[in-house]
N, CA, C and O of each residue as an XYZ file, in Angstrom:
664
protein
N     274.848     40.746      3.158
C     273.728     41.399      3.805
C     272.458     40.615      3.515
O     272.203     40.233      2.373
N     271.684     40.383      4.525
C     270.414     39.686      4.369
C     269.321     40.723      4.128
O     269.098     41.608      4.954
N     268.648     40.606      2.994
C     267.624     41.573      2.629
C     266.265     41.202      3.209
O     265.947     40.024      3.370
N     265.470     42.218      3.521
C     264.085     42.016      3.932
C     263.268     41.691      2.693
O     263.641     42.045      1.574
N     262.155     41.016      2.908
C     261.278     40.666      1.794
C     260.474     41.888      1.360
O     260.135     42.738      2.183
N     260.171     41.972      0.068
C     259.316     43.065     -0.413
C     257.956     43.044      0.284
O     257.466     41.983      0.673
N     257.367     44.196      0.435
C     256.079     44.332      1.101
C     255.166     45.220      0.273
O     255.619     45.897     -0.650
N     253.868     45.217      0.605
C     252.903     46.061     -0.076
C     253.298     47.507      0.195
O     253.457     47.916      1.345
N     253.454     48.265     -0.869
C     254.027     49.603     -0.752
C     253.166     50.651     -1.448
O     252.270     50.339     -2.234
N     253.470     51.886     -1.133
C     252.872     53.025     -1.833
C     253.945     53.619     -2.743
O     255.124     53.287     -2.619
N     253.537     54.491     -3.649
C     254.482     55.055     -4.620
C     255.635     55.809     -3.966
O     256.726     55.866     -4.535
N     255.422     56.388     -2.787
C     256.509     57.115     -2.134
C     257.515     56.173     -1.462
O     258.548     56.627     -0.969
N     257.224     54.868     -1.439
C     258.131     53.900     -0.819
C     258.987     53.151     -1.836
O     259.848     52.357     -1.456
N     258.756     53.398     -3.131
C     259.480     52.665     -4.176
C     259.839     53.593     -5.332
O     259.285     54.680     -5.489
N     260.782     53.121     -6.126
C     261.024     53.701     -7.453
C     260.813     52.583     -8.455
O     261.111     51.420     -8.180
N     260.294     52.949     -9.625
C     259.981     51.948    -10.646
C     260.697     52.328    -11.930
O     260.576     53.449    -12.424
N     261.454     51.357    -12.465
C     262.129     51.524    -13.754
C     261.626     50.445    -14.692
O     261.165     49.394    -14.247
N     261.708     50.695    -15.952
C     261.333     49.716    -16.967
C     262.592     49.270    -17.695
O     263.359     50.088    -18.201
N     262.789     47.955    -17.738
C     263.918     47.354    -18.468
C     263.351     46.279    -19.369
O     263.015     45.186    -18.914
N     263.247     46.591    -20.641
C     262.620     45.700    -21.622
C     261.202     45.374    -21.156
O     260.369     46.276    -21.056
N     260.911     44.100    -20.868
C     259.567     43.695    -20.457
C     259.425     43.580    -18.938
O     258.429     43.051    -18.443
N     260.413     44.071    -18.210
C     260.426     43.964    -16.750
C     260.228     45.316    -16.086
O     260.685     46.347    -16.581
N     259.540     45.288    -14.956
C     259.502     46.436    -14.063
C     260.489     46.139    -12.944
O     260.419     45.084    -12.314
N     261.400     47.055    -12.699
C     262.340     46.918    -11.588
C     261.824     47.826    -10.482
O     261.822     49.051    -10.609
N     261.389     47.204     -9.403
C     260.814     47.927     -8.281
C     261.838     47.934     -7.163
O     262.140     46.901     -6.566
N     262.367     49.125     -6.890
C     263.347     49.290     -5.813
C     262.679     50.021     -4.660
O     262.057     51.067     -4.846
N     262.818     49.459     -3.477
C     262.275     50.100     -2.289
C     263.222     51.205     -1.848
O     264.436     51.100     -2.022
N     262.661     52.266     -1.275
C     263.474     53.358     -0.757
C     264.360     52.831      0.375
O     265.509     53.251      0.514
N     263.825     51.916      1.179
C     264.630     51.271      2.220
C     265.681     50.403      1.539
O     265.325     49.462      0.830
N     266.946     50.689      1.731
C     267.980     49.933      1.004
C     268.081     48.467      1.400
O     268.631     47.668      0.641
N     267.564     48.090      2.573
C     267.695     46.701      3.010
C     266.546     45.812      2.547
O     266.451     44.661      2.975
N     265.664     46.327      1.672
C     264.564     45.535      1.122
C     264.954     45.089     -0.287
O     265.453     45.886     -1.082
N     264.723     43.816     -0.586
C     265.053     43.271     -1.901
C     264.330     44.005     -3.014
O     263.176     44.408     -2.870
N     265.022     44.170     -4.115
C     264.393     44.700     -5.329
C     263.551     43.604     -5.955
O     263.765     42.420     -5.699
N     262.602     44.002     -6.769
C     261.736     43.062     -7.470
C     261.896     43.296     -8.965
O     261.826     44.433     -9.431
N     262.108     42.221     -9.714
C     262.136     42.270    -11.174
C     260.893     41.531    -11.640
O     260.861     40.301    -11.672
N     259.883     42.286    -11.995
C     258.573     41.748    -12.319
C     258.390     41.727    -13.832
O     258.306     42.775    -14.472
N     258.328     40.514    -14.400
C     258.119     40.407    -15.846
C     256.650     40.664    -16.157
O     255.762     39.961    -15.675
N     256.419     41.671    -16.961
C     255.061     42.056    -17.329
C     254.802     41.781    -18.803
O     253.716     41.332    -19.167
N     255.768     42.040    -19.638
C     255.603     41.859    -21.078
C     255.635     43.203    -21.786
O     255.863     44.236    -21.157
N     255.405     43.192    -23.093
C     255.523     44.438    -23.870
C     254.559     45.533    -23.423
O     254.817     46.714    -23.653
N     253.452     45.153    -22.788
C     252.472     46.152    -22.355
C     252.993     47.038    -21.229
O     252.345     48.017    -20.859
N     254.149     46.704    -20.687
C     254.721     47.503    -19.598
C     254.894     48.963    -20.019
O     254.767     49.869    -19.196
N     255.182     49.185    -21.285
C     255.460     50.544    -21.760
C     254.202     51.394    -21.865
O     254.288     52.610    -22.033
N     253.045     50.772    -21.768
C     251.767     51.495    -21.777
C     251.224     51.692    -20.363
O     250.218     52.375    -20.171
N     251.888     51.095    -19.375
C     251.398     51.138    -17.992
C     252.010     52.309    -17.228
O     253.158     52.688    -17.463
N     251.231     52.872    -16.315
C     251.741     53.909    -15.427
C     252.455     53.246    -14.253
O     252.312     52.046    -14.019
N     253.217     54.037    -13.527
C     253.859     53.520    -12.321
C     252.810     53.018    -11.330
O     253.021     52.012    -10.652
N     251.681     53.723    -11.247
C     250.605     53.316    -10.340
C     250.070     51.932    -10.713
O     249.812     51.110     -9.833
N     249.904     51.672    -11.998
C     249.394     50.379    -12.451
C     250.397     49.265    -12.180
O     250.014     48.160    -11.795
N     251.671     49.552    -12.380
C     252.714     48.555    -12.104
C     252.745     48.238    -10.612
O     252.820     47.073    -10.223
N     252.688     49.282     -9.774
C     252.717     49.056     -8.335
C     251.466     48.317     -7.873
O     251.549     47.471     -6.983
N     250.316     48.617     -8.458
C     249.078     47.909     -8.111
C     249.233     46.421     -8.426
O     248.848     45.578     -7.615
N     249.791     46.087     -9.592
C     250.024     44.693     -9.971
C     250.974     44.025     -8.972
O     250.714     42.914     -8.510
N     252.059     44.697     -8.646
C     253.036     44.180     -7.675
C     252.363     43.915     -6.332
O     252.542     42.844     -5.753
N     251.597     44.870     -5.835
C     250.925     44.713     -4.542
C     249.892     43.595     -4.577
O     249.737     42.871     -3.594
N     249.184     43.441     -5.695
C     248.212     42.346     -5.827
C     248.904     40.991     -5.774
O     248.384     40.048     -5.178
N     250.066     40.894     -6.393
C     250.834     39.642     -6.355
C     251.236     39.322     -4.913
O     251.113     38.180     -4.470
N     251.714     40.331     -4.183
C     252.098     40.113     -2.783
C     250.895     39.709     -1.933
O     251.022     38.850     -1.060
N     249.737     40.310     -2.170
C     248.519     39.944     -1.436
C     248.122     38.501     -1.730
O     247.755     37.757     -0.821
N     248.195     38.108     -3.000
C     247.858     36.736     -3.387
C     248.818     35.746     -2.740
O     248.398     34.699     -2.249
N     250.110     36.078     -2.740
C     251.100     35.200     -2.104
C     250.812     35.057     -0.615
O     250.923     33.961     -0.067
N     250.443     36.155      0.045
C     250.150     36.108      1.483
C     248.916     35.253      1.751
O     248.892     34.489      2.716
N     247.892     35.372      0.907
C     246.681     34.559      1.067
C     246.999     33.081      0.881
O     246.519     32.236      1.637
N     247.808     32.774     -0.126
C     248.180     31.375     -0.363
C     248.999     30.835      0.805
O     248.791     29.700      1.234
N     249.921     31.631      1.319
C     250.761     31.195      2.437
C     249.919     30.960      3.690
O     250.188     30.031      4.452
N     248.902     31.796      3.904
C     248.058     31.650      5.095
C     247.290     30.334      5.078
O     247.022     29.759      6.133
N     246.936     29.856      3.898
C     246.181     28.614      3.787
C     247.038     27.386      3.572
O     246.520     26.277      3.442
N     248.344     27.576      3.534
C     249.259     26.477      3.235
C     249.654     25.742      4.506
O     250.082     26.362      5.480
N     249.515     24.444      4.497
C     249.980     23.615      5.612
C     251.087     22.722      5.079
O     250.845     21.850      4.244
N     252.281     22.939      5.554
C     253.436     22.210      5.020
C     253.551     20.822      5.618
O     253.501     20.652      6.836
N     253.702     19.845      4.765
C     254.031     18.485      5.159
C     255.334     18.150      4.443
O     255.371     18.048      3.217
N     256.395     17.980      5.213
C     257.699     17.679      4.639
C     257.714     16.245      4.121
O     257.332     15.316      4.832
N     258.153     16.075      2.890
C     258.233     14.755      2.271
C     259.639     14.198      2.491
O     260.635     14.819      2.119
N     259.697     13.015      3.104
C     260.969     12.324      3.294
C     260.989     11.103      2.399
O     260.072     10.282      2.428
N     262.037     10.990      1.604
C     262.198      9.833      0.725
C     262.470      8.610      1.607
O     263.295      8.685      2.518
N     261.792      7.486      1.351
C     262.003      6.305      2.197
C     263.456      5.829      2.166
O     264.119      5.921      1.133
N     263.956      5.314      3.312
C     265.307      4.743      3.322
C     265.455      3.698      2.223
O     264.544      2.911      1.967
N     266.615      3.706      1.581
C     266.882      2.767      0.496
C     266.552      3.335     -0.879
O     266.983      2.787     -1.894
N     265.802      4.412     -0.923
C     265.482      5.089     -2.193
C     266.397      6.309     -2.322
O     266.762      6.905     -1.308
N     266.777      6.692     -3.544
C     267.698      7.833     -3.705
C     267.062      9.153     -3.258
O     265.945      9.492     -3.649
N     267.808      9.884     -2.430
C     267.346     11.188     -1.956
C     267.710     12.313     -2.923
O     267.119     13.391     -2.873
N     268.677     12.064     -3.796
C     269.138     13.081     -4.742
C     268.860     12.637     -6.163
O     268.780     11.445     -6.460
N     268.715     13.630     -7.039
C     268.668     13.342     -8.475
C     269.582     14.337     -9.177
O     269.749     15.468     -8.721
N     270.166     13.914    -10.281
C     271.093     14.757    -11.014
C     270.305     15.673    -11.944
O     269.497     15.205    -12.745
N     270.541     16.963    -11.838
C     269.909     17.967    -12.703
C     270.872     18.203    -13.869
O     271.831     18.965    -13.757
N     270.592     17.527    -14.999
C     271.514     17.542    -16.133
C     271.729     18.934    -16.708
O     272.858     19.299    -17.037
N     270.657     19.718    -16.834
C     270.778     21.043    -17.434
C     271.688     21.957    -16.610
O     272.416     22.778    -17.167
N     271.643     21.811    -15.291
C     272.466     22.654    -14.429
C     273.791     22.031    -14.050
O     274.733     22.737    -13.689
N     273.870     20.700    -14.131
C     275.112     20.014    -13.790
C     275.340     19.892    -12.292
O     276.472     20.012    -11.824
N     274.260     19.652    -11.529
C     274.424     19.494    -10.093
C     273.286     18.633     -9.531
O     272.283     18.368    -10.194
N     273.490     18.206     -8.268
C     272.522     17.370     -7.580
C     271.386     18.219     -7.010
O     271.608     19.348     -6.573
N     270.175     17.673     -7.016
C     269.024     18.322     -6.386
C     268.319     17.300     -5.495
O     268.355     16.102     -5.772
N     267.681     17.773     -4.430
C     266.965     16.848     -3.546
C     265.649     16.397     -4.160
O     265.001     17.162     -4.873
N     265.253     15.165     -3.891
C     263.966     14.637     -4.351
C     262.859     14.922     -3.345
O     261.682     14.894     -3.706
N     263.206     15.192     -2.111
C     262.213     15.440     -1.067
C     262.579     16.679     -0.274
O     263.424     17.476     -0.684
N     261.927     16.826      0.870
C     262.137     17.988      1.728
C     263.009     17.679      2.941
O     263.419     18.592      3.658
N     263.293     16.407      3.174
C     264.108     15.967      4.308
C     265.342     15.288      3.734
O     265.230     14.464      2.826
N     266.515     15.626      4.253
C     267.750     14.985      3.806
C     268.421     14.295      4.986
O     268.708     14.923      6.004
N     268.665     13.004      4.838
C     269.436     12.249      5.823
C     270.888     12.290      5.349
O     271.203     11.788      4.270
N     271.757     12.876      6.140
C     273.144     13.116      5.728
C     274.117     12.626      6.789
O     273.777     12.524      7.967
N     275.320     12.330      6.355
C     276.419     12.044      7.266
C     277.510     13.072      7.021
O     277.818     13.414      5.880
N     278.085     13.556      8.106
C     279.170     14.531      8.027
C     280.471     13.768      8.215
O     280.603     12.982      9.153
N     281.437     14.000      7.321
C     282.714     13.295      7.399
C     283.808     14.245      6.941
O     283.611     15.459      6.884
N     284.948     13.683      6.621
C     286.025     14.493      6.048
C     286.739     13.677      4.989
O     286.780     12.448      5.041
N     287.300     14.393      4.027
C     288.013     13.713      2.952
C     289.483     13.534      3.324
O     289.878     13.815      4.455
N     290.293     13.065      2.372
C     291.707     12.784      2.626
C     292.494     14.027      3.024
O     293.504     13.933      3.721
N     292.022     15.206      2.572
C     292.713     16.456      2.897
C     292.196     17.081      4.197
O     292.638     18.164      4.582
N     291.272     16.408      4.866
C     290.721     16.932      6.106
C     289.580     17.921      5.923
O     289.133     18.539      6.889
N     289.102     18.077      4.676
C     287.983     18.979      4.396
C     286.672     18.285      4.738
O     286.518     17.087      4.499
N     285.734     19.031      5.293
C     284.431     18.470      5.624
C     283.686     18.127      4.339
O     283.638     18.916      3.396
N     283.105     16.930      4.328
C     282.259     16.500      3.216
C     280.949     15.983      3.800
O     280.886     15.567      4.957
N     279.928     16.016      2.992
C     278.604     15.543      3.380
C     278.256     14.359      2.484
O     278.380     14.437      1.262
N     277.822     13.265      3.100
C     277.344     12.111      2.339
C     275.828     12.083      2.400
O     275.239     12.105      3.481
N     275.208     12.036      1.250
C     273.776     11.788      1.136
C     273.676     10.503      0.338
O     274.066     10.457     -0.829
N     273.160      9.470      0.960
C     273.225      8.112      0.418
C     274.707      7.807      0.197
O     275.487      7.916      1.143
N     275.119      7.436     -0.992
C     276.535      7.161     -1.246
C     277.209      8.284     -2.012
O     278.326      8.114     -2.502
N     276.552      9.424     -2.123
C     277.100     10.559     -2.872
C     277.882     11.467     -1.935
O     277.336     11.980     -0.958
N     279.170     11.665     -2.235
C     280.011     12.557     -1.447
C     279.908     13.963     -2.032
O     280.121     14.171     -3.226
N     279.578     14.921     -1.169
C     279.436     16.312     -1.596
C     280.382     17.202     -0.803
O     280.476     17.085      0.419
N     281.078     18.084     -1.495
C     281.853     19.106     -0.793
C     280.856     20.073     -0.148
O     279.658     20.020     -0.425
N     281.359     20.937      0.697
C     280.483     21.938      1.321
C     279.805     22.777      0.237
O     278.619     23.083      0.354
N     280.529     23.151     -0.807
C     279.935     23.949     -1.889
C     278.881     23.162     -2.659
O     277.844     23.712     -3.029
N     279.137     21.881     -2.904
C     278.140     21.059     -3.595
C     276.893     20.873     -2.729
O     275.773     20.860     -3.238
N     277.097     20.730     -1.422
C     275.967     20.608     -0.509
C     275.147     21.900     -0.508
O     273.916     21.859     -0.497
N     275.826     23.033     -0.518
C     275.121     24.318     -0.587
C     274.306     24.408     -1.874
O     273.209     24.966     -1.871
N     274.827     23.867     -2.970
C     274.087     23.863     -4.234
C     272.828     23.010     -4.108
O     271.775     23.384     -4.625
N     272.925     21.869     -3.425
C     271.742     21.035     -3.182
C     270.688     21.838     -2.422
O     269.504     21.797     -2.755
N     271.131     22.570     -1.395
C     270.204     23.350     -0.574
C     269.621     24.546     -1.309
O     268.564     25.045     -0.925
N     270.290     25.018     -2.359
C     269.861     26.248     -3.035
C     268.472     26.151     -3.653
O     267.844     27.179     -3.906
N     267.980     24.940     -3.901
C     266.611     24.824     -4.439
C     265.585     25.271     -3.408
O     264.426     25.511     -3.747
N     266.007     25.385     -2.144
C     265.108     25.831     -1.081
C     265.317     27.305     -0.715
O     264.848     27.745      0.334
N     266.008     28.067     -1.554
C     266.193     29.494     -1.257
C     264.836     30.131     -0.965
O     263.864     29.905     -1.685
N     264.786     30.920      0.084
C     263.540     31.544      0.495
C     262.802     30.754      1.568
O     261.829     31.247      2.139
N     263.252     29.539      1.847
C     262.672     28.711      2.896
C     263.572     28.789      4.119
O     264.596     29.471      4.096
N     263.203     28.107      5.162
C     264.049     27.968      6.332
C     264.394     26.504      6.506
O     263.867     25.650      5.792
N     265.273     26.206      7.449
C     265.560     24.806      7.718
C     265.943     24.639      9.173
O     266.439     25.560      9.822
N     265.700     23.446      9.661
C     266.132     23.030     10.993
C     267.112     21.899     10.780
O     266.858     20.982      9.999
N     268.217     21.965     11.466
C     269.208     20.898     11.372
C     269.257     20.200     12.723
O     269.506     20.833     13.749
N     269.022     18.909     12.719
C     269.046     18.120     13.949
C     270.169     17.104     13.825
O     270.168     16.285     12.906
N     271.115     17.152     14.732
C     272.226     16.216     14.708
C     271.825     14.939     15.441
O     271.287     14.984     16.548
N     272.097     13.801     14.804
C     271.800     12.492     15.385
C     272.979     11.565     15.098
O     273.733     11.808     14.157
N     273.150     10.510     15.889
C     274.179      9.521     15.571
C     273.919      8.952     14.164
O     272.768      8.818     13.751
N     274.973      8.627     13.449
C     274.809      8.209     12.051
C     273.975      6.947     11.884
O     273.429      6.713     10.806
N     273.864      6.127     12.928
C     273.030      4.935     12.799
C     271.556      5.210     13.136
O     270.746      4.284     13.179
N     271.212      6.481     13.374
C     269.831      6.851     13.675
C     269.276      7.869     12.671
O     268.353      8.622     12.982
N     269.844      7.879     11.479
C     269.414      8.853     10.468
C     267.960      8.687     10.049
O     267.325      9.653      9.626
N     267.431      7.486     10.160
C     266.062      7.256      9.695
C     265.034      7.328     10.820
O     263.879      6.944     10.636
N     265.458      7.823     11.996
C     264.532      7.958     13.133
C     264.422      9.418     13.538
O     265.415     10.146     13.574
N     263.204      9.833     13.842
C     262.966     11.191     14.330
C     263.372     11.248     15.796
O     262.797     10.524     16.608
N     264.351     12.089     16.168
C     264.779     12.107     17.565
C     263.800     12.887     18.445
O     263.042     13.730     17.966
N     263.839     12.585     19.726
C     263.113     13.416     20.677
C     263.866     14.735     20.764
O     265.095     14.749     20.817
N     263.140     15.833     20.778
C     263.772     17.152     20.830
C     263.382     17.835     22.128
O     262.208     17.891     22.493
N     264.376     18.346     22.809
C     264.175     19.093     24.056
C     264.602     20.530     23.793
O     265.718     20.764     23.328
N     263.748     21.481     24.076
C     264.084     22.893     23.912
C     264.609     23.398     25.244
O     263.857     23.526     26.209
N     265.907     23.686     25.292
C     266.543     24.178     26.517
C     267.929     24.691     26.168
O     268.413     24.494     25.053
N     268.552     25.340     27.112
C     269.949     25.732     26.952
C     270.803     24.479     27.125
O     270.503     23.651     27.985
N     271.858     24.320     26.329
C     272.689     23.119     26.489
C     273.402     23.150     27.837
O     273.752     24.214     28.349
N     273.608     21.965     28.399
C     274.309     21.894     29.676
C     275.774     21.519     29.496
O     276.467     21.188     30.458
N     276.227     21.575     28.266
C     277.640     21.301     27.998
C     278.199     22.415     27.110
O     277.442     23.215     26.558
N     279.505     22.460     26.978
C     280.154     23.501     26.162
C     280.095     23.116     24.692
O     280.108     21.938     24.337
N     280.032     24.114     23.871
C     280.031     23.909     22.415
C     281.446     24.095     21.932
O     282.104     24.976     22.487
N     282.002     23.386     20.976
C     281.284     22.366     20.226
C     281.159     21.077     21.003
O     281.994     20.736     21.841
N     280.093     20.380     20.698
C     279.843     19.119     21.389
C     280.879     18.094     20.967
O     281.244     18.022     19.793
N     281.343     17.320     21.897
C     282.293     16.254     21.599
C     281.606     14.948     21.924
O     281.115     14.750     23.035
N     281.575     14.062     20.952
C     280.916     12.758     21.142
C     281.971     11.689     21.280
O     281.643     10.515     21.448
């Protein structure tokens, strides 16, 4: 199930529990994500109204920051590594916001993704993408010899049947 993002709420729209130094804010709407807000030991001296006010202020600040944010996607230059190994987690992470990838298959016929010379299973590729949780993405398919060129994009209904056969 895909959850809706938390929103500025009133006390009748949420329930608030205290778990150690965290406030757990659950929306009455079951399809809205819960919030685990770390406050610290002072949480036990705060009223539900004060906790909700803090939560709502955080959401307002995030909205203000998002309104002023202009995203510029960083693409690692061709020939430079697009991935780096995250030793503490034991998995690959992207160095930029754009990934040039090739789709292939392994000896067992399973789909694999190549980023530079690194072969990733579908699960490993999903782990690479997980650093962008909460973001969106556009996937543009291009011939493998055009990975470093931005293609012309036409917005229209396809005139051929899916899946595309090249």
